[in-house]
Backbone bond lengths (Angstrom), bond angles and torsions (degrees), N, CA, C in turn:
res aa  C-N    CA-C-N  psi(-1)  N-CA   C-N-CA  omega(-1)  CA-C   N-CA-C  phi
1 X - - - 1.503 - - 1.385 109.81 -
2 X 1.406 122.59 110.11 1.550 121.00 -173.55 1.511 113.37 -70.20
3 X 1.304 117.90 -19.70 1.431 115.03 179.19 1.461 116.59 -82.95
4 X 1.306 115.18 0.16 1.498 121.71 176.88 1.340 113.94 -88.44
5 X 1.360 123.29 116.86 1.385 131.73 -179.46 1.662 110.08 -87.22
6 X 1.170 112.88 -32.04 1.551 117.57 177.91 1.529 109.47 -137.82
7 X 1.353 115.46 102.70 1.479 117.21 -176.49 1.522 107.06 -96.80
8 X 1.304 112.30 145.13 1.551 121.23 -176.84 1.629 103.35 -112.23
9 X 1.400 113.55 155.30 1.405 114.08 175.20 1.522 111.83 -130.70
10 X 1.277 117.14 63.17 1.495 124.49 -179.11 1.582 111.16 -69.34
11 X 1.260 112.60 144.78 1.473 123.40 174.83 1.552 106.62 -56.34
12 X 1.360 114.28 141.79 1.561 120.85 166.87 1.503 105.59 69.52
13 X 1.275 130.25 -5.71 1.425 122.82 170.29 1.531 116.39 -53.05
14 X 1.356 115.61 125.16 1.496 122.42 -176.49 1.555 111.46 -84.13
15 X 1.370 115.18 -42.72 1.398 120.75 -177.07 1.506 107.74 -100.57
16 X 1.422 117.93 -176.86 1.347 128.58 178.17 1.611 107.15 -65.23
17 X 1.263 117.54 123.70 1.495 118.42 -178.15 1.450 110.33 -100.07
18 X 1.322 122.60 107.63 1.422 127.58 -172.69 1.585 110.53 -130.57
19 X 1.249 121.93 134.00 1.455 120.17 -178.01 1.504 111.07 -97.23
20 X 1.411 117.91 -35.55 1.491 115.47 -172.24 1.632 99.06 -128.55
21 X 1.339 116.05 129.21 1.498 116.93 174.51 1.473 108.81 -119.85
22 X 1.308 109.54 154.78 1.573 119.13 178.32 1.634 104.98 -143.16
23 X 1.345 110.69 107.14 1.325 112.47 -175.00 1.545 107.94 -106.47
24 X 1.481 120.72 117.04 1.355 124.43 -176.40 1.479 106.89 -105.79
25 X 1.382 119.40 113.36 1.442 127.15 178.48 1.574 107.68 -62.37
26 X 1.279 121.73 -37.47 1.340 127.26 -162.96 1.639 106.77 -72.39
27 X 1.347 112.30 -52.22 1.459 115.00 175.58 1.508 117.79 -67.35
28 X 1.273 117.15 -13.75 1.445 117.63 176.11 1.455 113.05 -97.68
29 X 1.358 111.50 -8.69 1.555 116.26 179.42 1.464 117.30 74.75
30 X 1.411 116.82 27.45 1.441 121.57 179.85 1.515 107.57 -120.48
31 X 1.415 114.45 158.61 1.424 121.45 -179.26 1.662 109.40 -86.03
32 X 1.267 115.36 -24.80 1.443 121.42 -178.10 1.529 110.10 -152.66
33 X 1.249 124.58 156.34 1.466 125.90 179.15 1.559 103.72 -65.57
34 X 1.326 118.12 136.46 1.473 118.97 172.24 1.543 107.69 -60.13
35 X 1.344 111.95 153.17 1.551 116.27 -176.78 1.535 110.41 -69.63
36 X 1.275 122.45 -19.80 1.360 120.96 176.15 1.587 117.85 -96.97
37 X 1.269 115.58 8.87 1.390 124.07 -168.04 1.753 110.17 -69.25
38 X 1.251 111.08 -20.38 1.511 116.88 177.51 1.482 115.07 -97.05
39 X 1.357 113.25 -10.96 1.442 117.11 -163.09 1.641 109.03 -72.52
40 X 1.290 123.89 -17.78 1.396 129.70 -178.89 1.471 115.61 -82.71
41 X 1.430 109.34 -7.30 1.499 113.65 -170.46 1.681 109.15 -87.27
42 X 1.314 111.84 151.62 1.463 113.25 170.80 1.501 110.17 -72.01
43 X 1.275 118.58 118.14 1.531 125.45 -167.51 1.553 107.25 -60.70
44 X 1.187 122.46 -39.79 1.520 124.25 -166.56 1.544 110.77 -85.76
45 X 1.374 115.34 -6.90 1.437 119.73 178.82 1.431 118.78 -88.15
46 X 1.342 119.30 -29.35 1.464 127.29 -165.07 1.624 100.49 -78.92
47 X 1.390 110.11 129.94 1.493 118.58 174.02 1.561 112.79 -122.62
48 X 1.345 116.73 -19.65 1.524 115.51 178.11 1.501 107.12 -148.40
49 X 1.398 115.17 146.40 1.380 120.31 -174.45 1.627 105.27 -138.56
50 X 1.296 115.74 135.24 1.471 121.13 177.56 1.581 105.69 -125.58
51 X 1.342 117.84 119.80 1.425 118.52 167.50 1.535 110.01 -108.83
52 X 1.424 116.30 131.98 1.471 117.18 -173.15 1.417 112.05 -139.32
53 X 1.294 122.32 156.91 1.334 135.47 175.66 1.507 114.23 49.41
54 X 1.391 114.96 51.12 1.449 117.12 -178.97 1.557 109.17 -116.42
55 X 1.344 118.33 114.00 1.440 127.28 -172.10 1.544 111.02 -70.86
56 X 1.324 120.61 -25.09 1.512 122.10 -177.77 1.617 107.46 -140.37
57 X 1.292 110.96 62.89 1.435 123.51 -173.66 1.551 115.59 -64.81
58 X 1.313 121.05 124.27 1.452 126.90 168.02 1.463 110.64 -121.14
59 X 1.303 117.54 125.88 1.464 121.76 -176.03 1.500 103.48 -68.95
60 X 1.364 120.39 123.84 1.430 123.11 164.09 1.504 119.25 -57.06
61 X 1.297 118.48 124.81 1.457 114.96 176.44 1.493 119.00 -56.07
62 X 1.369 113.75 -17.02 1.446 123.42 179.75 1.531 108.95 -65.32
63 X 1.266 118.00 -14.01 1.615 118.28 177.98 1.466 106.83 -57.10
64 X 1.328 121.95 -15.47 1.442 123.18 -167.96 1.617 104.91 -94.26
65 X 1.369 115.53 5.71 1.499 116.72 -178.81 1.550 112.82 -92.37
66 X 1.262 118.03 3.73 1.457 118.19 -167.65 1.555 111.99 -117.54
67 X 1.271 114.83 94.58 1.522 116.60 -174.50 1.448 112.64 -76.90
68 X 1.330 123.60 -9.47 1.413 124.87 176.28 1.521 118.78 -107.20
69 X 1.327 111.41 12.68 1.531 123.84 178.77 1.492 103.77 -56.28
70 X 1.281 115.37 128.71 1.457 122.93 170.15 1.468 117.49 -100.70
71 X 1.364 115.36 -35.97 1.391 117.43 -178.74 1.483 113.40 -155.91
72 X 1.389 122.24 155.06 1.327 130.34 179.95 1.578 114.13 -133.44
73 X 1.327 115.67 132.59 1.347 119.14 -176.26 1.611 111.64 -125.49
74 X 1.296 115.64 134.50 1.520 117.97 172.42 1.581 107.97 -117.85
75 X 1.257 119.74 126.70 1.442 125.01 -176.97 1.509 111.50 -127.88
76 X 1.274 118.37 117.47 1.476 121.82 178.74 1.514 113.21 56.93
77 X 1.377 113.62 56.95 1.403 115.23 176.41 1.581 110.58 -130.36
78 X 1.189 115.85 154.77 1.536 123.84 177.58 1.600 103.77 -111.29
79 X 1.310 116.23 112.53 1.370 122.76 -177.50 1.593 110.37 -78.74
80 X 1.220 115.68 121.60 1.505 126.08 176.13 1.511 108.71 -101.79
81 X 1.315 116.26 -35.81 1.436 118.54 -176.51 1.498 111.63 -159.09
82 X 1.419 116.54 122.04 1.343 124.22 172.28 1.540 105.03 -146.86
83 X 1.276 110.57 87.46 1.491 116.07 -171.68 1.611 109.85 -100.46
84 X 1.274 109.59 -172.00 1.470 119.08 -172.24 1.492 110.38 -65.20
85 X 1.361 113.10 -33.54 1.619 115.10 177.04 1.411 114.94 -66.22
86 X 1.300 122.80 -7.73 1.386 128.13 175.89 1.602 114.93 -124.18
87 X 1.297 107.21 19.65 1.558 114.07 -176.73 1.509 111.48 -70.23
88 X 1.323 110.24 153.68 1.436 116.54 171.39 1.450 103.55 -77.15
89 X 1.483 115.67 148.96 1.459 115.89 -168.83 1.595 107.04 -145.51
90 X 1.297 110.22 153.70 1.470 115.17 -177.57 1.568 115.56 -70.59
91 X 1.274 109.20 -37.17 1.646 120.64 179.73 1.482 108.20 -77.08
92 X 1.255 118.05 -41.64 1.461 122.40 -169.44 1.601 109.75 -85.62
93 X 1.327 119.22 -22.70 1.440 124.74 -173.29 1.507 110.25 -136.19
94 X 1.364 118.65 54.02 1.472 119.62 -175.23 1.456 121.09 -63.38
95 X 1.259 115.17 -15.07 1.539 121.58 -177.47 1.609 114.97 -106.35
96 X 1.318 112.62 -4.90 1.483 114.22 -175.71 1.468 109.89 -69.61
97 X 1.374 116.28 137.89 1.475 123.22 -174.93 1.549 114.23 -130.54
98 X 1.365 120.27 -8.87 1.392 116.81 -175.28 1.508 108.73 -146.60
99 X 1.368 119.66 144.17 1.348 126.12 165.22 1.565 111.73 -139.97
100 X 1.388 113.19 131.84 1.446 119.41 178.76 1.415 109.14 -125.79
101 X 1.332 115.72 144.71 1.432 123.57 -176.26 1.538 104.40 -139.91
102 X 1.299 120.30 112.08 1.477 121.95 -177.35 1.640 108.23 -127.30
103 X 1.306 113.35 137.72 1.479 117.52 -174.71 1.445 111.87 54.85
104 X 1.246 119.83 50.37 1.410 125.55 -171.04 1.594 108.66 -116.23
105 X 1.408 114.99 123.11 1.372 121.41 177.74 1.422 109.81 -88.04
106 X 1.217 122.84 126.81 1.565 127.40 171.09 1.480 112.19 -157.09
107 X 1.268 113.03 119.33 1.543 118.74 178.85 1.482 111.05 -65.75
108 X 1.272 121.21 -19.86 1.387 123.10 -179.62 1.580 107.02 -154.51
109 X 1.356 111.50 163.71 1.398 116.70 172.77 1.535 118.30 -62.17
110 X 1.298 128.00 118.63 1.412 125.00 -168.20 1.643 109.80 -63.15
111 X 1.286 110.69 146.32 1.406 116.29 -179.62 1.612 109.41 -61.31
112 X 1.383 112.94 -31.86 1.349 115.52 177.56 1.520 122.30 -57.24
113 X 1.352 107.33 -15.78 1.539 116.97 176.98 1.491 116.14 -107.03
114 X 1.409 113.86 3.25 1.450 122.22 -172.88 1.599 106.70 -118.51
115 X 1.298 120.52 -17.25 1.385 123.24 -175.94 1.506 109.84 -84.69
116 X 1.373 111.54 115.62 1.444 124.68 178.63 1.466 116.61 -77.70
117 X 1.425 115.58 144.83 1.432 125.58 8.00 1.438 106.41 -102.97
118 X 1.342 116.38 137.41 1.463 124.16 175.51 1.495 108.35 -75.55
119 X 1.356 118.86 162.28 1.438 123.43 178.13 1.541 112.96 -42.99
120 X 1.319 121.35 131.60 1.551 122.96 -177.35 1.669 106.57 -67.87
121 X 1.292 120.13 -29.33 1.506 115.71 175.34 1.354 118.72 -88.73
122 X 1.200 120.32 2.39 1.623 124.09 -172.93 1.499 101.41 -77.54
123 X 1.270 116.04 88.47 1.465 125.68 -178.81 1.517 114.01 -106.65
124 X 1.297 121.06 -7.23 1.440 127.99 178.58 1.460 117.60 -127.19
125 X 1.384 110.07 109.55 1.460 116.57 -178.83 1.444 109.17 -129.44
126 X 1.463 113.66 123.47 1.426 114.03 -169.08 1.700 101.50 -131.69
127 X 1.247 114.27 126.97 1.543 117.97 -179.15 1.618 102.83 -129.92
128 X 1.352 111.16 127.89 1.477 113.30 -176.94 1.476 108.17 -141.33
129 X 1.314 118.01 132.96 1.562 123.15 -172.71 1.517 112.90 62.85
130 X 1.322 115.64 91.42 1.451 118.62 -177.21 1.613 105.88 -152.06
131 X 1.263 119.87 158.47 1.457 123.38 173.46 1.514 110.88 -95.88
132 X 1.388 117.24 17.72 1.437 117.87 176.67 1.549 110.76 -60.78
133 X 1.285 123.29 130.93 1.501 126.93 -177.95 1.524 111.84 -105.11
134 X 1.322 119.71 -33.81 1.412 123.57 -178.40 1.529 113.02 -127.96
135 X 1.260 113.51 141.02 1.579 117.70 169.32 1.540 106.68 -107.80
136 X 1.314 115.82 116.58 1.401 120.69 178.54 1.423 117.43 -64.85
137 X 1.368 113.31 147.51 1.502 117.09 -177.98 1.523 114.21 -69.80
138 X 1.373 119.69 -18.50 1.332 124.98 176.61 1.607 113.37 -69.06
139 X 1.317 110.22 -17.96 1.387 113.97 178.72 1.607 119.02 -60.15
140 X 1.426 110.29 -29.12 1.499 120.28 179.19 1.541 106.71 -60.05
141 X 1.221 119.46 -39.36 1.528 119.39 177.66 1.401 112.90 -70.13
142 X 1.359 117.16 -44.08 1.500 117.16 -175.43 1.520 113.04 -74.22
143 X 1.254 117.33 -28.37 1.407 119.64 -175.52 1.583 111.11 -104.58
144 X 1.268 113.93 40.08 1.558 118.54 -175.14 1.385 117.28 -76.15
145 X 1.446 120.12 -2.91 1.451 123.93 173.68 1.578 115.40 -106.71
146 X 1.462 116.84 -0.43 1.363 119.95 -173.51 1.444 110.17 -75.83
147 X 1.378 116.19 133.92 1.494 124.69 -177.17 1.557 109.71 -111.30
148 X 1.206 120.66 -13.41 1.496 123.13 177.42 1.598 105.66 -144.70
149 X 1.280 111.89 133.49 1.564 117.82 -179.81 1.462 107.42 -140.68
150 X 1.289 114.05 126.29 1.552 121.64 167.08 1.525 111.52 -117.92
151 X 1.241 114.61 127.98 1.461 123.07 168.71 1.462 108.68 -135.28
152 X 1.447 109.01 101.94 1.438 117.99 -168.68 1.546 108.35 -124.14
153 X 1.363 109.73 151.08 1.425 115.55 179.27 1.492 117.31 55.23
154 X 1.294 114.06 51.90 1.536 118.17 -179.23 1.537 106.85 -132.42
155 X 1.308 118.68 136.96 1.378 123.49 178.79 1.444 113.62 -77.42
156 X 1.239 120.58 71.04 1.384 126.06 -176.75 1.602 112.26 -67.05
157 X 1.194 117.05 135.78 1.541 123.48 174.97 1.511 111.90 -89.11
158 X 1.236 115.57 -29.64 1.516 115.86 176.35 1.513 110.48 -141.67
159 X 1.302 117.96 158.67 1.481 123.91 -173.43 1.619 107.31 -65.68
160 X 1.274 117.94 132.77 1.425 121.96 -178.25 1.415 114.48 -78.36
161 X 1.331 128.17 71.63 1.403 131.35 -179.68 1.401 114.10 -51.51
162 X 1.362 115.74 -43.05 1.544 120.07 -179.77 1.445 112.60 -45.74
163 X 1.310 119.04 -38.48 1.481 121.63 -176.79 1.473 114.32 -67.16
164 X 1.398 118.48 -10.45 1.489 122.80 177.82 1.584 110.09 -107.26
165 X 1.333 113.22 -1.56 1.418 121.07 170.00 1.553 119.47 -92.25
166 X 1.356 114.14 7.55 1.381 124.64 -176.95 1.587 104.87 -117.92
167 X 1.296 118.45 156.79 1.492 120.51 -175.16 1.484 114.74 -80.06
168 X 1.460 114.20 42.33 1.484 112.49 -176.15 1.435 109.51 -84.95
169 X 1.397 120.86 128.10 1.399 126.05 175.09 1.440 116.46 -69.42
170 X 1.384 114.72 -27.93 1.455 120.94 -172.04 1.640 105.07 -129.53
171 X 1.275 113.36 120.12 1.422 117.06 177.65 1.618 107.61 -127.16
172 X 1.358 112.60 132.72 1.457 119.48 177.90 1.540 108.77 -126.63
173 X 1.345 112.95 121.06 1.449 122.12 174.36 1.561 112.81 -117.06
174 X 1.303 114.41 35.49 1.434 120.36 -172.13 1.605 108.40 -66.72
175 X 1.513 105.62 134.26 1.440 113.64 174.26 1.523 113.67 58.57
176 X 1.345 116.85 49.46 1.515 117.31 -179.28 1.568 109.15 -115.28
177 X 1.270 119.12 13.79 1.475 120.29 171.59 1.538 112.61 76.03
178 X 1.261 116.43 15.89 1.553 125.85 -172.54 1.546 106.69 -77.16
179 X 1.378 114.33 122.84 1.433 120.01 176.81 1.546 113.19 -94.92
180 X 1.247 111.86 -23.48 1.546 117.50 -170.29 1.452 109.34 -146.28
181 X 1.365 113.48 148.45 1.357 127.33 173.89 1.441 116.85 -110.68
182 X 1.400 125.83 128.10 1.444 114.48 -175.16 1.464 115.12 -58.99
183 X 1.356 113.04 145.86 1.521 119.30 -177.45 1.589 108.66 -61.08
184 X 1.370 116.59 -36.85 1.365 119.16 -167.21 1.712 109.32 -95.62
185 X 1.399 116.43 17.10 1.372 118.62 179.51 1.419 113.58 -52.26
186 X 1.269 120.43 -51.29 1.466 123.20 -173.41 1.524 114.90 -102.07
187 X 1.289 112.19 12.30 1.496 116.21 176.38 1.440 113.29 -108.42
188 X 1.448 117.34 -43.37 1.441 119.39 -174.04 1.628 106.73 -128.46
189 X 1.240 116.72 -32.46 1.484 121.66 -167.12 1.605 111.63 -75.25
190 X 1.387 113.81 -48.80 1.430 120.32 -169.22 1.555 110.60 -68.42
191 X 1.313 119.22 137.97 1.479 121.55 176.12 1.490 114.42 -76.50
192 X 1.324 114.42 -42.58 1.442 121.03 -175.36 1.498 115.55 -85.21
193 X 1.304 123.37 159.09 1.430 127.95 178.05 1.545 105.22 -106.90
194 X 1.354 120.10 -19.48 1.460 120.03 -177.19 1.569 106.71 -133.17
195 X 1.367 109.30 133.93 1.572 116.49 176.04 1.450 107.09 -124.63
196 X 1.353 114.19 141.75 1.488 124.05 172.82 1.493 106.86 -71.00
197 X 1.327 124.80 -47.23 1.452 131.03 179.67 1.452 109.51 -153.04
198 X 1.353 116.16 144.15 1.371 125.53 162.32 1.512 108.63 -128.94
199 X 1.397 121.95 130.07 1.390 124.20 -178.22 1.566 110.00 -119.99
200 X 1.259 114.18 120.16 1.415 121.11 174.38 1.538 112.36 -115.63
201 X 1.394 115.55 14.72 1.335 118.60 -177.92 1.594 122.80 -53.95
202 X 1.376 118.66 149.65 1.413 120.27 177.43 1.512 115.95 59.60
203 X 1.284 116.15 27.54 1.510 122.03 163.99 1.506 113.58 -116.72
204 X 1.370 114.96 146.20 1.437 119.37 -174.58 1.593 113.05 -71.44
205 X 1.209 118.36 52.81 1.472 124.45 -173.06 1.452 106.22 -85.63
206 X 1.325 120.34 127.82 1.529 122.93 178.87 1.541 111.14 -98.73
207 X 1.277 121.91 -29.22 1.411 127.30 -179.41 1.604 116.84 -137.36
208 X 1.219 115.35 148.26 1.451 125.01 171.50 1.552 105.13 -92.84
209 X 1.379 118.83 158.21 1.432 117.43 172.45 1.537 109.80 -58.93
210 X 1.373 109.04 153.22 1.506 111.41 -170.69 1.486 110.19 -82.45
211 X 1.387 115.68 -19.72 1.498 116.94 -178.68 1.435 113.89 -140.51
212 X 1.321 114.95 169.26 1.544 115.21 174.34 1.585 101.32 -144.59
213 X 1.350 113.32 169.67 1.420 117.93 173.59 1.537 109.67 -63.91
214 X 1.315 124.72 155.82 1.448 127.58 -169.44 1.484 110.10 -56.65
215 X 1.412 114.68 -40.19 1.521 113.88 -168.38 1.643 108.90 -101.55
216 X 1.208 118.27 17.30 1.488 117.08 179.62 1.576 108.81 -74.31
217 X 1.289 116.45 129.94 1.494 120.70 179.62 1.458 115.56 -130.45
218 X 1.259 118.76 128.28 1.570 119.71 -177.69 1.511 105.26 -119.81
219 X 1.303 112.28 116.79 1.519 110.75 -176.59 1.546 112.02 -77.82
220 X 1.358 119.58 -46.38 1.584 120.32 176.52 1.478 99.09 -113.73
221 X 1.282 113.36 125.65 1.541 117.60 163.70 1.576 110.44 -124.80
222 X 1.379 111.71 111.29 1.476 118.10 -177.40 1.525 112.10 -103.14
223 X 1.450 109.32 123.58 1.526 115.73 -170.44 1.546 103.63 -131.76
224 X 1.345 117.78 28.25 1.559 114.55 -179.64 1.502 109.92 -59.32
225 X 1.402 113.72 146.23 1.419 120.37 171.29 1.564 113.35 58.37
226 X 1.297 118.13 30.43 1.517 115.53 169.11 1.548 100.31 -101.09
227 X 1.382 112.35 -175.42 1.482 123.11 -174.20 1.531 107.73 -106.66
228 X 1.315 119.47 37.42 1.511 123.77 178.55 1.509 109.27 -71.34
229 X 1.327 115.85 131.71 1.497 116.66 172.12 1.547 107.53 -117.39
230 X 1.210 116.82 0.65 1.513 120.04 178.41 1.635 108.89 -161.77
231 X 1.398 109.45 157.00 1.465 113.59 -177.61 1.622 104.09 -122.53
232 X 1.442 114.01 138.32 1.443 116.85 177.69 1.623 110.67 -66.83
233 X 1.189 119.63 163.63 1.492 126.15 -175.53 1.514 108.24 -66.29
234 X 1.211 118.88 -26.21 1.492 117.06 178.06 1.549 117.48 -71.67
235 X 1.176 110.93 -14.32 1.657 116.73 178.66 1.541 105.24 -75.39
236 X 1.302 122.40 -16.24 1.576 123.93 170.04 1.495 109.72 -63.01
237 X 1.307 123.80 -16.37 1.443 122.60 -178.12 1.407 112.13 -108.41
238 X 1.458 113.46 19.27 1.595 118.49 178.59 1.690 99.81 -70.20
239 X 1.295 105.35 154.16 1.440 121.14 -172.05 1.522 111.84 -70.89
240 X 1.327 124.46 -89.96 1.480 127.86 -170.05 1.455 112.99 -101.70
241 X 1.471 116.01 -34.81 1.406 110.66 -167.07 1.663 101.84 -165.13
242 X 1.378 107.84 141.13 1.412 125.23 169.63 1.530 110.13 -120.69
243 X 1.262 122.21 113.71 1.471 122.85 -178.36 1.566 108.40 -94.27
244 X 1.211 120.15 128.25 1.416 130.30 -171.08 1.531 114.94 -128.80
245 X 1.379 112.14 -0.49 1.525 114.76 -176.81 1.543 114.81 -49.49
246 X 1.300 116.50 130.86 1.323 120.67 -178.11 1.517 122.73 80.78
247 X 1.374 114.40 8.71 1.416 120.75 -176.64 1.555 104.87 -97.52
248 X 1.312 117.63 147.05 1.583 124.56 176.60 1.480 108.68 -54.66
249 X 1.211 119.33 -39.54 1.456 123.09 -178.01 1.576 114.05 -53.36
250 X 1.321 113.88 -30.01 1.477 120.19 175.14 1.559 115.53 -69.97
251 X 1.308 112.27 -16.52 1.480 118.55 -178.10 1.508 110.68 -95.85
252 X 1.358 114.99 -7.81 1.575 120.13 -179.34 1.551 105.94 -83.02
253 X 1.302 117.08 114.43 1.444 118.37 -177.73 1.543 110.92 -75.38
254 X 1.344 114.24 -9.28 1.508 115.16 -178.04 1.496 111.12 -108.63
255 X 1.262 116.54 4.76 1.462 120.41 176.00 1.591 113.54 -72.33
256 X 1.177 116.97 132.58 1.555 122.05 176.98 1.527 107.49 -97.39
257 X 1.278 119.41 108.90 1.411 122.08 -179.04 1.632 112.86 -101.69
258 X 1.224 110.93 154.98 1.598 112.55 176.94 1.476 109.51 -63.09
259 X 1.395 112.44 158.75 1.496 115.83 -178.34 1.540 111.98 -66.40
260 X 1.295 116.76 -19.57 1.476 117.17 -177.59 1.499 112.34 -95.54
261 X 1.316 118.20 5.33 1.537 123.75 -179.73 1.524 109.93 -81.23
262 X 1.263 114.97 128.24 1.506 119.45 -177.99 1.607 106.42 -118.19
263 X 1.340 117.60 122.43 1.447 126.14 179.28 1.405 115.81 -89.84
264 X 1.393 117.11 -2.82 1.448 117.82 -175.07 1.517 113.81 -63.42
265 X 1.254 119.41 127.79 1.470 124.34 -178.98 1.491 104.01 -101.66
266 X 1.332 111.77 108.70 1.428 124.95 -173.61 1.627 111.08 -84.15
267 X 1.295 110.85 -7.71 1.481 114.37 174.67 1.516 112.27 70.01
268 X 1.199 119.27 17.32 1.499 122.97 -173.91 1.484 110.57 -66.70
269 X 1.421 117.37 146.47 1.389 121.81 176.66 1.523 107.51 -94.94
270 X 1.328 116.65 117.45 1.472 124.63 -178.73 1.465 113.66 -56.03
271 X 1.343 116.55 -26.57 1.453 120.03 -175.87 1.514 110.62 -84.00
272 X 1.377 115.00 -14.35 1.440 118.38 174.37 1.568 110.46 -108.73
273 X 1.254 115.48 -34.41 1.480 116.36 -170.58 1.489 114.08 -112.24
274 X 1.320 115.68 29.76 1.566 118.03 -177.25 1.474 102.90 -77.63
275 X 1.338 118.14 174.45 1.497 126.58 -177.33 1.577 107.41 -59.95
276 X 1.420 117.18 -42.82 1.479 111.63 167.92 1.629 109.17 -83.73
277 X 1.379 114.18 131.50 1.367 118.93 -175.17 1.475 119.45 -80.11
278 X 1.383 117.75 67.68 1.359 126.95 -178.60 1.575 117.16 -40.67
279 X 1.312 111.82 -53.34 1.555 117.34 -174.59 1.574 109.88 -68.41
280 X 1.354 118.17 -30.87 1.435 125.55 -176.63 1.562 105.56 -62.61
281 X 1.417 105.38 -55.50 1.464 109.92 -167.26 1.653 110.66 -78.87
282 X 1.202 116.55 -21.96 1.438 122.29 -176.53 1.586 109.97 -60.37
283 X 1.233 118.15 -33.36 1.534 122.14 179.36 1.539 110.94 -66.06
284 X 1.339 121.11 -21.12 1.337 125.09 174.60 1.434 114.19 -96.41
285 X 1.307 121.72 1.22 1.481 126.23 -169.79 1.609 112.87 -123.94
286 X 1.342 111.68 31.12 1.466 115.25 -179.34 1.532 114.81 -61.77
287 X 1.344 108.78 164.02 1.634 106.07 178.98 1.490 110.28 -65.22
288 X 1.309 118.55 -36.75 1.504 121.72 -176.07 1.519 110.66 -128.78
C-alpha cells in the first residue's frame, strides 16, 4: 500500500495493518480520497493520517473507524464536505490529541469539527493559511478541551472571541488582518485568568484593551509589527516578555515601556516563522 508510511505486521491481522498514512490526491490523480479508501485498513493499527493536495476534499466517513488515532493533518486541501457523519468523536477517537490544517480552503468551519463531543484529549489544534473569515460562537462548546490553538494567516472579518472562551493556554492569531481587539476581552470574555502566550503579531492593531480582570496574567505577549502607539497599564504586569519589534511605540522616545518589553525587530518572516512551522513541514509535503 503506497500511502502507508509505517507498515505493521501483527499476527492474525485480517486487513492491511498500517500505523501512519499519507494520502496524496495529486499523485493519485483524484480530487478527493474515495470514500472507501480507508476501508481496507486494520482499524486499530492507524495512529496518524495525512491528507494532502486535494482540490475538492471530502472527509471519508471511515475516519471514524480508528480508535487509536492520535493525530490528523490536512495540507493544501480545499474542503468541500466534512459533515457530522465523518466528525471526530470522543467515543470513536478517545486517544486523539492533535489536529493540524495548513493551506486549507474552507468558507466555514466544518461540521466535523463542531459536532460534539470531540475527542477529550484533543488539546492541540493548529490552522495556518486559510480563507476562513469567521469563527462561529458554537466552537467554544465543541472545543472545550483545547489547550493550544493557532489560527494564523486568515482573513478574519471579526475578532474570534470563541477562541478565548476555551481553556487554551496558548493562542496565536498571527497575521489575521485584525484591526481591533474587543475592549471586554480580558474582563468578561476570556475564560482563563492565566495564559502562557498570546500572539497578536502582524495585525494592524492600534490599541489593546484598556483593562483586564484583576488576576489576569499573560506570560508571553507577542505584538511584533502591530500599529501600537501605547500600552495599557496592565501590560506592566506581563510575565517574562512583551515583543514589540516593528511597532510605532518603539520609535517614541518618550514612551515608558515595561521592563520585560523588547523592541528588537528580528525581521522574521511570518510565513516562515509563525507559531505553526510552515517552512519546516512544507519540505515533507511536496506535490510528488
